[in-house]
MOPAC internal coordinates of N, CA, C and O (Angstrom, degrees):
PM7 1SCF
backbone

  N    0.0000 0     0.00 0     0.00 0    0    0    0
  C    1.4426 1     0.00 0     0.00 0    1    0    0
  C    1.5254 1   109.83 1     0.00 0    2    1    0
  O    1.2310 1   120.02 1   138.39 1    3    2    1
  N    1.2980 1   117.57 1   -41.61 1    3    2    1
  C    1.4630 1   119.52 1  -178.61 1    5    3    2
  C    1.5243 1   111.01 1   -71.08 1    6    5    3
  O    1.2310 1   120.22 1   152.29 1    7    6    5
  N    1.3474 1   117.19 1   -27.71 1    7    6    5
  C    1.4628 1   119.97 1   177.66 1    9    7    6
  C    1.5230 1   111.37 1   -64.19 1   10    9    7
  O    1.2310 1   120.41 1   145.03 1   11   10    9
  N    1.3316 1   116.83 1   -34.97 1   11   10    9
  C    1.4586 1   121.69 1  -177.89 1   13   11   10
  C    1.5285 1   112.99 1   -91.95 1   14   13   11
  O    1.2310 1   120.35 1  -177.96 1   15   14   13
  N    1.3138 1   116.94 1     2.04 1   15   14   13
  C    1.4659 1   121.55 1  -178.94 1   17   15   14
  C    1.5249 1   111.19 1    54.96 1   18   17   15
  O    1.2310 1   120.87 1  -134.43 1   19   18   17
  N    1.3265 1   115.94 1    45.57 1   19   18   17
  C    1.4611 1   121.69 1  -177.62 1   21   19   18
  C    1.5244 1   109.92 1  -118.74 1   22   21   19
  O    1.2310 1   121.22 1   -40.31 1   23   22   21
  N    1.3111 1   115.28 1   139.69 1   23   22   21
  C    1.4610 1   120.94 1   175.28 1   25   23   22
  C    1.5266 1   111.35 1  -102.65 1   26   25   23
  O    1.2310 1   120.45 1  -179.82 1   27   26   25
  N    1.3215 1   116.74 1     0.18 1   27   26   25
  C    1.4676 1   121.37 1  -176.49 1   29   27   26
  C    1.5258 1   109.24 1   -93.26 1   30   29   27
  O    1.2310 1   120.61 1   -93.91 1   31   30   29
  N    1.3225 1   116.44 1    86.09 1   31   30   29
  C    1.4568 1   121.41 1  -176.99 1   33   31   30
  C    1.5205 1   111.66 1   -62.98 1   34   33   31
  O    1.2310 1   119.68 1   153.78 1   35   34   33
  N    1.3427 1   118.21 1   -26.22 1   35   34   33
  C    1.4683 1   120.71 1  -177.80 1   37   35   34
  C    1.5279 1   112.18 1   -66.38 1   38   37   35
  O    1.2310 1   120.07 1   154.64 1   39   38   37
  N    1.3325 1   117.47 1   -25.36 1   39   38   37
  C    1.4650 1   120.26 1   178.58 1   41   39   38
  C    1.5317 1   111.28 1   -69.02 1   42   41   39
  O    1.2310 1   120.26 1   154.08 1   43   42   41
  N    1.3096 1   117.11 1   -25.92 1   43   42   41
  C    1.4548 1   120.95 1   179.80 1   45   43   42
  C    1.5139 1   114.36 1   -85.32 1   46   45   43
  O    1.2310 1   120.49 1   168.88 1   47   46   45
  N    1.3357 1   116.67 1   -11.12 1   47   46   45
  C    1.4691 1   119.56 1  -177.00 1   49   47   46
  C    1.5194 1   113.34 1   -61.21 1   50   49   47
  O    1.2310 1   119.94 1   140.50 1   51   50   49
  N    1.3186 1   117.72 1   -39.50 1   51   50   49
  C    1.4725 1   119.15 1  -177.61 1   53   51   50
  C    1.5258 1   111.01 1   -63.46 1   54   53   51
  O    1.2310 1   120.30 1   146.29 1   55   54   53
  N    1.3367 1   117.03 1   -33.71 1   55   54   53
  C    1.4613 1   120.31 1   177.98 1   57   55   54
  C    1.5276 1   111.06 1   -70.87 1   58   57   55
  O    1.2310 1   121.21 1   142.15 1   59   58   57
  N    1.3189 1   115.29 1   -37.85 1   59   58   57
  C    1.4791 1   119.87 1   176.34 1   61   59   58
  C    1.5280 1   109.97 1   -65.38 1   62   61   59
  O    1.2310 1   120.56 1   137.02 1   63   62   61
  N    1.3189 1   116.54 1   -42.98 1   63   62   61
  C    1.4627 1   120.96 1   179.94 1   65   63   62
  C    1.5298 1   110.18 1   -64.80 1   66   65   63
  O    1.2310 1   120.36 1   138.30 1   67   66   65
  N    1.3089 1   116.91 1   -41.70 1   67   66   65
  C    1.4607 1   120.92 1   178.22 1   69   67   66
  C    1.5210 1   110.15 1   -60.13 1   70   69   67
  O    1.2310 1   120.69 1   133.30 1   71   70   69
  N    1.3270 1   116.29 1   -46.70 1   71   70   69
  C    1.4698 1   120.39 1  -179.82 1   73   71   70
  C    1.5299 1   111.13 1   -61.70 1   74   73   71
  O    1.2310 1   120.37 1   136.77 1   75   74   73
  N    1.3078 1   116.90 1   -43.23 1   75   74   73
  C    1.4698 1   121.58 1  -179.63 1   77   75   74
  C    1.5348 1   111.07 1   -63.94 1   78   77   75
  O    1.2310 1   120.52 1   137.06 1   79   78   77
  N    1.3383 1   116.61 1   -42.94 1   79   78   77
  C    1.4647 1   120.67 1  -177.77 1   81   79   78
  C    1.5263 1   113.37 1   -72.91 1   82   81   79
  O    1.2310 1   120.24 1   163.77 1   83   82   81
  N    1.3277 1   117.15 1   -16.23 1   83   82   81
  C    1.4599 1   120.20 1  -178.41 1   85   83   82
  C    1.5182 1   113.42 1  -112.03 1   86   85   83
  O    1.2310 1   120.35 1  -171.27 1   87   86   85
  N    1.3069 1   116.94 1     8.73 1   87   86   85
  C    1.4652 1   121.23 1   177.24 1   89   87   86
  C    1.5271 1   109.85 1   -87.98 1   90   89   87
  O    1.2310 1   121.12 1   -34.97 1   91   90   89
  N    1.3303 1   115.46 1   145.03 1   91   90   89
  C    1.4599 1   121.24 1   179.67 1   93   91   90
  C    1.5250 1   109.91 1   -63.61 1   94   93   91
  O    1.2310 1   121.10 1   -45.62 1   95   94   93
  N    1.3217 1   115.50 1   134.38 1   95   94   93
  C    1.4643 1   121.52 1   178.74 1   97   95   94
  C    1.5221 1   107.34 1  -115.10 1   98   97   95
  O    1.2310 1   120.37 1   -59.35 1   99   98   97
  N    1.3183 1   116.90 1   120.65 1   99   98   97
  C    1.4691 1   120.36 1  -174.76 1  101   99   98
  C    1.5267 1   112.51 1   -67.18 1  102  101   99
  O    1.2310 1   119.59 1   151.13 1  103  102  101
  N    1.3255 1   118.39 1   -28.87 1  103  102  101
  C    1.4644 1   121.19 1  -179.53 1  105  103  102
  C    1.5190 1   112.86 1   -67.32 1  106  105  103
  O    1.2310 1   120.35 1   140.95 1  107  106  105
  N    1.3245 1   116.94 1   -39.05 1  107  106  105
  C    1.4766 1   120.80 1  -177.95 1  109  107  106
  C    1.5244 1   111.74 1  -105.41 1  110  109  107
  O    1.2310 1   120.81 1   179.94 1  111  110  109
  N    1.3473 1   116.06 1    -0.06 1  111  110  109
  C    1.4665 1   123.45 1   176.15 1  113  111  110
  C    1.5347 1   113.48 1    60.29 1  114  113  111
  O    1.2310 1   120.12 1  -154.73 1  115  114  113
  N    1.3110 1   117.37 1    25.27 1  115  114  113
  C    1.4611 1   123.63 1   174.37 1  117  115  114
  C    1.5255 1   108.92 1  -167.90 1  118  117  115
  O    1.2310 1   120.49 1    -0.07 1  119  118  117
  N    1.3056 1   116.67 1   179.93 1  119  118  117
  C    1.4661 1   118.60 1  -179.82 1  121  119  118
  C    1.5293 1   109.94 1   -82.97 1  122  121  119
  O    1.2310 1   119.90 1   -23.49 1  123  122  121
  N    1.3392 1   117.79 1   156.51 1  123  122  121
  C    1.4646 1   120.11 1   176.32 1  125  123  122
  C    1.5310 1   112.31 1   -58.31 1  126  125  123
  O    1.2310 1   119.89 1   145.20 1  127  126  125
  N    1.3257 1   117.81 1   -34.80 1  127  126  125
  C    1.4634 1   121.05 1   177.54 1  129  127  126
  C    1.5229 1   110.63 1   -60.99 1  130  129  127
  O    1.2310 1   120.57 1   134.45 1  131  130  129
  N    1.3362 1   116.52 1   -45.55 1  131  130  129
  C    1.4637 1   121.00 1  -179.84 1  133  131  130
  C    1.5300 1   111.27 1   -62.69 1  134  133  131
  O    1.2310 1   120.26 1   141.49 1  135  134  133
  N    1.3202 1   117.10 1   -38.51 1  135  134  133
  C    1.4656 1   120.64 1   178.74 1  137  135  134
  C    1.5241 1   109.84 1   -64.27 1  138  137  135
  O    1.2310 1   120.83 1   136.10 1  139  138  137
  N    1.3173 1   116.02 1   -43.90 1  139  138  137
  C    1.4604 1   120.57 1  -175.79 1  141  139  138
  C    1.5261 1   112.65 1   -72.02 1  142  141  139
  O    1.2310 1   120.19 1   136.84 1  143  142  141
  N    1.3453 1   117.25 1   -43.16 1  143  142  141
  C    1.4583 1   120.63 1  -173.04 1  145  143  142
  C    1.5236 1   114.80 1  -107.76 1  146  145  143
  O    1.2310 1   119.97 1   171.96 1  147  146  145
  N    1.3141 1   117.66 1    -8.04 1  147  146  145
  C    1.4623 1   120.52 1   175.99 1  149  147  146
  C    1.5161 1   114.82 1    75.35 1  150  149  147
  O    1.2310 1   119.79 1  -164.02 1  151  150  149
  N    1.3112 1   118.00 1    15.98 1  151  150  149
  C    1.4691 1   122.07 1   178.72 1  153  151  150
  C    1.5202 1   109.31 1  -156.28 1  154  153  151
  O    1.2310 1   121.08 1   -16.14 1  155  154  153
  N    1.3295 1   115.53 1   163.86 1  155  154  153
  C    1.4608 1   119.93 1   175.86 1  157  155  154
  C    1.5266 1   108.88 1   -74.75 1  158  157  155
  O    1.2310 1   121.00 1   -25.64 1  159  158  157
  N    1.3224 1   115.70 1   154.36 1  159  158  157
  C    1.4572 1   120.58 1  -179.73 1  161  159  158
  C    1.5279 1   110.31 1   -69.38 1  162  161  159
  O    1.2310 1   120.59 1   -35.48 1  163  162  161
  N    1.3151 1   116.47 1   144.52 1  163  162  161
  C    1.4583 1   122.52 1   175.60 1  165  163  162
  C    1.5201 1   107.53 1  -117.54 1  166  165  163
  O    1.2310 1   120.95 1   -40.39 1  167  166  165
  N    1.2958 1   115.79 1   139.61 1  167  166  165
  C    1.4543 1   120.65 1  -178.30 1  169  167  166
  C    1.5201 1   111.18 1  -122.76 1  170  169  167
  O    1.2310 1   121.03 1   -22.20 1  171  170  169
  N    1.3067 1   115.63 1   157.80 1  171  170  169
  C    1.4575 1   122.25 1   170.68 1  173  171  170
  C    1.5079 1   114.10 1    67.62 1  174  173  171
  O    1.2310 1   121.26 1    39.96 1  175  174  173
  N    1.3129 1   115.20 1  -140.04 1  175  174  173
  C    1.4590 1   121.61 1  -173.71 1  177  175  174
  C    1.5157 1   113.84 1   -72.20 1  178  177  175
  O    1.2310 1   119.88 1   168.21 1  179  178  177
  N    1.3321 1   117.83 1   -11.79 1  179  178  177
  C    1.4625 1   119.24 1   178.50 1  181  179  178
  C    1.5233 1   110.94 1   -64.12 1  182  181  179
  O    1.2310 1   120.36 1   159.95 1  183  182  181
  N    1.3377 1   116.92 1   -20.05 1  183  182  181
  C    1.4656 1   120.49 1   178.09 1  185  183  182
  C    1.5205 1   112.63 1   -87.65 1  186  185  183
  O    1.2310 1   120.25 1   170.79 1  187  186  185
  N    1.3285 1   117.14 1    -9.21 1  187  186  185
  C    1.4572 1   120.42 1  -175.81 1  189  187  186
  C    1.5283 1   110.80 1   -76.36 1  190  189  187
  O    1.2310 1   121.37 1    -7.80 1  191  190  189
  N    1.3109 1   114.99 1   172.20 1  191  190  189
  C    1.4583 1   120.91 1   179.51 1  193  191  190
  C    1.5232 1   111.73 1   -86.81 1  194  193  191
  O    1.2310 1   120.12 1  -176.60 1  195  194  193
  N    1.3220 1   117.37 1     3.40 1  195  194  193
  C    1.4641 1   120.15 1   179.87 1  197  195  194
  C    1.5220 1   110.46 1   -69.91 1  198  197  195
  O    1.2310 1   120.20 1   -42.58 1  199  198  197
  N    1.3261 1   117.23 1   137.42 1  199  198  197
  C    1.4677 1   120.41 1   177.94 1  201  199  198
  C    1.5287 1   111.03 1   -62.20 1  202  201  199
  O    1.2310 1   120.97 1   -29.47 1  203  202  201
  N    1.3123 1   115.74 1   150.53 1  203  202  201
  C    1.4639 1   121.43 1  -176.19 1  205  203  202
  C    1.5235 1   112.23 1   -61.51 1  206  205  203
  O    1.2310 1   120.19 1   143.04 1  207  206  205
  N    1.3353 1   117.25 1   -36.96 1  207  206  205
  C    1.4746 1   119.42 1  -179.15 1  209  207  206
  C    1.5275 1   111.21 1   -65.25 1  210  209  207
  O    1.2310 1   119.60 1   149.81 1  211  210  209
  N    1.3275 1   118.36 1   -30.19 1  211  210  209
  C    1.4630 1   121.08 1   175.81 1  213  211  210
  C    1.5200 1   110.01 1   -75.47 1  214  213  211
  O    1.2310 1   120.30 1   138.63 1  215  214  213
  N    1.3381 1   117.04 1   -41.37 1  215  214  213
  C    1.4632 1   120.38 1   179.89 1  217  215  214
  C    1.5278 1   111.58 1   -57.67 1  218  217  215
  O    1.2310 1   120.30 1   144.07 1  219  218  217
  N    1.3191 1   117.04 1   -35.93 1  219  218  217
  C    1.4690 1   120.83 1  -177.81 1  221  219  218
  C    1.5263 1   112.21 1   -69.02 1  222  221  219
  O    1.2310 1   120.24 1   156.89 1  223  222  221
  N    1.3422 1   117.15 1   -23.11 1  223  222  221
  C    1.4674 1   120.17 1  -177.32 1  225  223  222
  C    1.5212 1   113.17 1   -91.96 1  226  225  223
  O    1.2310 1   119.66 1   172.47 1  227  226  225
  N    1.3294 1   118.25 1    -7.53 1  227  226  225
  C    1.4618 1   121.02 1  -176.64 1  229  227  226
  C    1.5262 1   111.21 1   -76.71 1  230  229  227
  O    1.2310 1   121.26 1   -50.49 1  231  230  229
  N    1.3390 1   115.19 1   129.51 1  231  230  229
  C    1.4623 1   120.47 1   178.28 1  233  231  230
  C    1.5237 1   112.53 1  -122.36 1  234  233  231
  O    1.2310 1   120.16 1   165.14 1  235  234  233
  N    1.3207 1   117.30 1   -14.86 1  235  234  233
  C    1.4610 1   119.98 1  -177.42 1  237  235  234
  C    1.5299 1   109.95 1  -151.31 1  238  237  235
  O    1.2310 1   121.35 1    -6.99 1  239  238  237
  N    1.3259 1   115.03 1   173.01 1  239  238  237
  C    1.4664 1   119.77 1   176.42 1  241  239  238
  C    1.5153 1   111.22 1   -63.74 1  242  241  239
  O    1.2310 1   120.67 1   144.26 1  243  242  241
  N    1.3320 1   116.33 1   -35.74 1  243  242  241
  C    1.4712 1   119.90 1   178.31 1  245  243  242
  C    1.5229 1   111.03 1   -62.53 1  246  245  243
  O    1.2310 1   120.38 1   139.63 1  247  246  245
  N    1.3309 1   116.89 1   -40.37 1  247  246  245
  C    1.4698 1   120.39 1   176.56 1  249  247  246
  C    1.5253 1   110.37 1   -60.68 1  250  249  247
  O    1.2310 1   120.38 1   137.94 1  251  250  249
  N    1.3215 1   116.87 1   -42.06 1  251  250  249
  C    1.4607 1   121.76 1   179.46 1  253  251  250
  C    1.5270 1   110.54 1   -63.62 1  254  253  251
  O    1.2310 1   120.56 1   134.50 1  255  254  253
  N    1.3355 1   116.53 1   -45.50 1  255  254  253
  C    1.4646 1   119.99 1   179.37 1  257  255  254
  C    1.5191 1   111.25 1   -61.61 1  258  257  255
  O    1.2310 1   120.15 1   138.03 1  259  258  257
  N    1.3343 1   117.32 1   -41.97 1  259  258  257
  C    1.4633 1   121.11 1   178.45 1  261  259  258
  C    1.5313 1   111.21 1   -63.91 1  262  261  259
  O    1.2310 1   120.36 1   139.25 1  263  262  261
  N    1.3180 1   116.91 1   -40.75 1  263  262  261
  C    1.4666 1   120.72 1   179.23 1  265  263  262
  C    1.5206 1   110.48 1   -63.59 1  266  265  263
  O    1.2310 1   120.38 1   137.33 1  267  266  265
  N    1.3282 1   116.88 1   -42.67 1  267  266  265
  C    1.4627 1   120.78 1   179.78 1  269  267  266
  C    1.5221 1   110.44 1   -65.22 1  270  269  267
  O    1.2310 1   120.17 1   135.47 1  271  270  269
  N    1.3415 1   117.28 1   -44.53 1  271  270  269
  C    1.4649 1   120.79 1   178.35 1  273  271  270
  C    1.5261 1   111.02 1   -61.42 1  274  273  271
  O    1.2310 1   120.50 1   139.39 1  275  274  273
  N    1.3251 1   116.66 1   -40.61 1  275  274  273
  C    1.4723 1   120.32 1   178.96 1  277  275  274
  C    1.5235 1   110.88 1   -63.32 1  278  277  275
  O    1.2310 1   120.46 1   136.70 1  279  278  277
  N    1.3325 1   116.72 1   -43.30 1  279  278  277
  C    1.4666 1   120.09 1   179.84 1  281  279  278
  C    1.5287 1   111.03 1   -66.77 1  282  281  279
  O    1.2310 1   120.34 1   141.86 1  283  282  281
  N    1.3362 1   116.96 1   -38.14 1  283  282  281
  C    1.4693 1   120.18 1   177.43 1  285  283  282
  C    1.5203 1   110.26 1   -63.71 1  286  285  283
  O    1.2310 1   120.26 1   139.01 1  287  286  285
  N    1.3350 1   117.10 1   -40.99 1  287  286  285
  C    1.4609 1   121.56 1   178.35 1  289  287  286
  C    1.5217 1   110.83 1   -63.65 1  290  289  287
  O    1.2310 1   120.52 1   136.36 1  291  290  289
  N    1.3220 1   116.61 1   -43.64 1  291  290  289
  C    1.4747 1   120.51 1   178.65 1  293  291  290
  C    1.5234 1   110.22 1   -62.07 1  294  293  291
  O    1.2310 1   120.23 1   135.17 1  295  294  293
  N    1.3449 1   117.17 1   -44.83 1  295  294  293
  C    1.4616 1   120.61 1   178.65 1  297  295  294
  C    1.5208 1   111.51 1   -61.89 1  298  297  295
  O    1.2310 1   120.15 1   140.39 1  299  298  297
  N    1.3335 1   117.32 1   -39.61 1  299  298  297
  C    1.4622 1   121.73 1   178.48 1  301  299  298
  C    1.5210 1   110.07 1   -63.22 1  302  301  299
  O    1.2310 1   120.61 1   133.97 1  303  302  301
  N    1.3510 1   116.44 1   -46.03 1  303  302  301
  C    1.4641 1   120.43 1  -179.91 1  305  303  302
  C    1.5192 1   111.09 1   -63.16 1  306  305  303
  O    1.2310 1   120.20 1   140.16 1  307  306  305
  N    1.3340 1   117.22 1   -39.84 1  307  306  305
  C    1.4675 1   120.36 1   178.37 1  309  307  306
  C    1.5238 1   110.65 1   -64.12 1  310  309  307
  O    1.2310 1   120.52 1   139.21 1  311  310  309
  N    1.3272 1   116.61 1   -40.79 1  311  310  309
  C    1.4591 1   120.87 1   178.72 1  313  311  310
  C    1.5234 1   110.38 1   -63.54 1  314  313  311
  O    1.2310 1   120.47 1   136.29 1  315  314  313
  N    1.3339 1   116.70 1   -43.71 1  315  314  313
  C    1.4604 1   121.10 1   178.58 1  317  315  314
  C    1.5262 1   110.50 1   -62.42 1  318  317  315
  O    1.2310 1   120.33 1   139.86 1  319  318  317
  N    1.3313 1   116.98 1   -40.14 1  319  318  317
  C    1.4621 1   121.27 1   178.82 1  321  319  318
  C    1.5218 1   110.35 1   -63.32 1  322  321  319
  O    1.2310 1   120.54 1   137.04 1  323  322  321
  N    1.3475 1   116.57 1   -42.96 1  323  322  321
  C    1.4603 1   120.28 1   178.67 1  325  323  322
  C    1.5219 1   111.03 1   -62.63 1  326  325  323
  O    1.2310 1   120.31 1   139.28 1  327  326  325
  N    1.3273 1   117.01 1   -40.72 1  327  326  325
  C    1.4714 1   120.73 1   178.74 1  329  327  326
  C    1.5164 1   110.01 1   -63.90 1  330  329  327
  O    1.2310 1   120.23 1   136.08 1  331  330  329
  N    1.3369 1   117.16 1   -43.92 1  331  330  329
  C    1.4623 1   120.56 1   178.37 1  333  331  330
  C    1.5199 1   111.49 1   -63.52 1  334  333  331
  O    1.2310 1   120.27 1   138.34 1  335  334  333
  N    1.3401 1   117.09 1   -41.66 1  335  334  333
  C    1.4664 1   120.78 1   177.94 1  337  335  334
  C    1.5275 1   110.74 1   -62.62 1  338  337  335
  O    1.2310 1   120.22 1   138.82 1  339  338  337
  N    1.3303 1   117.18 1   -41.18 1  339  338  337
  C    1.4665 1   120.94 1   178.42 1  341  339  338
  C    1.5183 1   110.55 1   -62.46 1  342  341  339
  O    1.2310 1   120.57 1   138.33 1  343  342  341
  N    1.3396 1   116.51 1   -41.67 1  343  342  341
  C    1.4698 1   119.99 1   179.07 1  345  343  342
  C    1.5154 1   111.26 1   -63.97 1  346  345  343
  O    1.2310 1   120.36 1   138.07 1  347  346  345
  N    1.3312 1   116.91 1   -41.93 1  347  346  345
  C    1.4682 1   121.15 1   178.90 1  349  347  346
  C    1.5242 1   109.93 1   -63.97 1  350  349  347
  O    1.2310 1   120.47 1   135.00 1  351  350  349
  N    1.3373 1   116.71 1   -45.00 1  351  350  349
  C    1.4668 1   119.90 1   179.50 1  353  351  350
  C    1.5228 1   110.89 1   -62.13 1  354  353  351
  O    1.2310 1   120.78 1   140.75 1  355  354  353
  N    1.3257 1   116.11 1   -39.25 1  355  354  353
  C    1.4659 1   119.79 1   179.27 1  357  355  354
  C    1.5261 1   110.65 1   -65.24 1  358  357  355
  O    1.2310 1   120.55 1   138.75 1  359  358  357
  N    1.3395 1   116.56 1   -41.25 1  359  358  357
  C    1.4671 1   119.93 1   178.72 1  361  359  358
  C    1.5246 1   111.02 1   -65.11 1  362  361  359
  O    1.2310 1   120.66 1   137.03 1  363  362  361
  N    1.3320 1   116.35 1   -42.97 1  363  362  361
  C    1.4713 1   120.13 1   179.47 1  365  363  362
  C    1.5173 1   109.61 1   -64.72 1  366  365  363
  O    1.2310 1   120.41 1   137.71 1  367  366  365
  N    1.3299 1   116.82 1   -42.29 1  367  366  365
  C    1.4554 1   121.18 1   179.63 1  369  367  366
  C    1.5193 1   110.98 1   -61.96 1  370  369  367
  O    1.2310 1   120.44 1   135.45 1  371  370  369
  N    1.3300 1   116.76 1   -44.55 1  371  370  369
  C    1.4662 1   121.08 1   179.12 1  373  371  370
  C    1.5206 1   110.55 1   -63.62 1  374  373  371
  O    1.2310 1   120.47 1   137.16 1  375  374  373
  N    1.3402 1   116.70 1   -42.84 1  375  374  373
  C    1.4642 1   120.32 1   179.40 1  377  375  374
  C    1.5234 1   110.58 1   -64.05 1  378  377  375
  O    1.2310 1   120.29 1   139.37 1  379  378  377
  N    1.3371 1   117.04 1   -40.63 1  379  378  377
  C    1.4660 1   120.96 1   179.12 1  381  379  378
  C    1.5273 1   110.65 1   -64.39 1  382  381  379
  O    1.2310 1   120.48 1   136.32 1  383  382  381
  N    1.3314 1   116.68 1   -43.68 1  383  382  381
  C    1.4708 1   120.25 1   178.57 1  385  383  382
  C    1.5184 1   110.73 1   -61.27 1  386  385  383
  O    1.2310 1   120.76 1   135.32 1  387  386  385
  N    1.3403 1   116.16 1   -44.68 1  387  386  385
  C    1.4666 1   119.76 1   179.78 1  389  387  386
  C    1.5188 1   111.17 1   -63.00 1  390  389  387
  O    1.2310 1   120.12 1   140.38 1  391  390  389
  N    1.3258 1   117.38 1   -39.62 1  391  390  389
  C    1.4557 1   122.08 1   178.82 1  393  391  390
  C    1.5229 1   110.63 1   -65.22 1  394  393  391
  O    1.2310 1   120.41 1   136.75 1  395  394  393
  N    1.3294 1   116.83 1   -43.25 1  395  394  393
  C    1.4664 1   120.90 1   179.49 1  397  395  394
  C    1.5227 1   110.36 1   -64.69 1  398  397  395
  O    1.2310 1   120.72 1   136.13 1  399  398  397
  N    1.3407 1   116.24 1   -43.87 1  399  398  397
  C    1.4650 1   119.63 1   178.54 1  401  399  398
  C    1.5248 1   111.44 1   -62.65 1  402  401  399
  O    1.2310 1   120.34 1   140.68 1  403  402  401
  N    1.3201 1   116.96 1   -39.32 1  403  402  401
  C    1.4684 1   120.92 1   179.03 1  405  403  402
  C    1.5295 1   110.91 1   -65.15 1  406  405  403
  O    1.2310 1   120.61 1   137.22 1  407  406  405
  N    1.3196 1   116.44 1   -42.78 1  407  406  405
  C    1.4612 1   120.23 1   179.08 1  409  407  406
  C    1.5244 1   110.75 1   -66.76 1  410  409  407
  O    1.2310 1   120.29 1   141.27 1  411  410  409
  N    1.3374 1   117.05 1   -38.73 1  411  410  409
  C    1.4592 1   120.43 1   178.49 1  413  411  410
  C    1.5187 1   110.27 1   -65.59 1  414  413  411
  O    1.2310 1   120.43 1   141.43 1  415  414  413
  N    1.3118 1   116.78 1   -38.57 1  415  414  413
  C    1.4654 1   121.03 1   178.94 1  417  415  414
  C    1.5336 1   110.48 1   -64.67 1  418  417  415
  O    1.2310 1   120.55 1   135.97 1  419  418  417
  N    1.3212 1   116.54 1   -44.03 1  419  418  417
  C    1.4776 1   121.09 1   178.50 1  421  419  418
  C    1.5266 1   109.85 1   -63.38 1  422  421  419
  O    1.2310 1   120.06 1   138.21 1  423  422  421
  N    1.3290 1   117.50 1   -41.79 1  423  422  421
  C    1.4622 1   121.30 1  -178.99 1  425  423  422
  C    1.5308 1   110.09 1   -66.35 1  426  425  423
  O    1.2310 1   120.08 1   139.16 1  427  426  425
  N    1.3356 1   117.45 1   -40.84 1  427  426  425
  C    1.4538 1   118.83 1  -179.53 1  429  427  426
  C    1.5190 1   111.87 1   -69.92 1  430  429  427
  O    1.2310 1   119.74 1   147.40 1  431  430  429
  N    1.3236 1   118.10 1   -32.60 1  431  430  429
  C    1.4673 1   120.98 1   176.27 1  433  431  430
  C    1.5154 1   111.45 1   -66.72 1  434  433  431
  O    1.2310 1   120.67 1   141.15 1  435  434  433
  N    1.3426 1   116.32 1   -38.85 1  435  434  433
  C    1.4611 1   118.78 1  -179.36 1  437  435  434
  C    1.5357 1   110.89 1   -71.09 1  438  437  435
  O    1.2310 1   120.09 1   150.67 1  439  438  437
  N    1.3309 1   117.43 1   -29.33 1  439  438  437
  C    1.4628 1   120.83 1   177.43 1  441  439  438
  C    1.5201 1   110.05 1   -71.28 1  442  441  439
  O    1.2310 1   120.27 1   141.96 1  443  442  441
  N    1.3145 1   117.10 1   -38.04 1  443  442  441
  C    1.4517 1   122.16 1  -177.93 1  445  443  442
  C    1.5263 1   111.60 1   -72.46 1  446  445  443
  O    1.2310 1   119.43 1   155.69 1  447  446  445
  N    1.3067 1   118.70 1   -24.31 1  447  446  445
  C    1.4750 1   121.00 1  -179.21 1  449  447  446
  C    1.4702 1   111.84 1   -77.76 1  450  449  447
  O    1.2310 1   120.10 1   180.00 1  451  450  449

């Protein structure tokens, strides 16, 4: 607290609680966090949705921002591709239906004659 020149001791409580919950406890042979959640605690970007191979290449905040922008661009392009594919499928489906209806109409006319 004195290192940060802060008089607000309550702001430091969450860090104390985190340390206490992640410290090894000899009675239960693991940390309280591990007992409760069944795994070791993960911090920082390891919890993000970024792939591990990208996380290993990050060296600065700018690298992180670029990685996020790249992933957003890829997701946008994939969404656009899906929309275009849906439109093409809809057009093909409509054309197929029209063709089938036309053939059925021709067949029914020839039966009636």
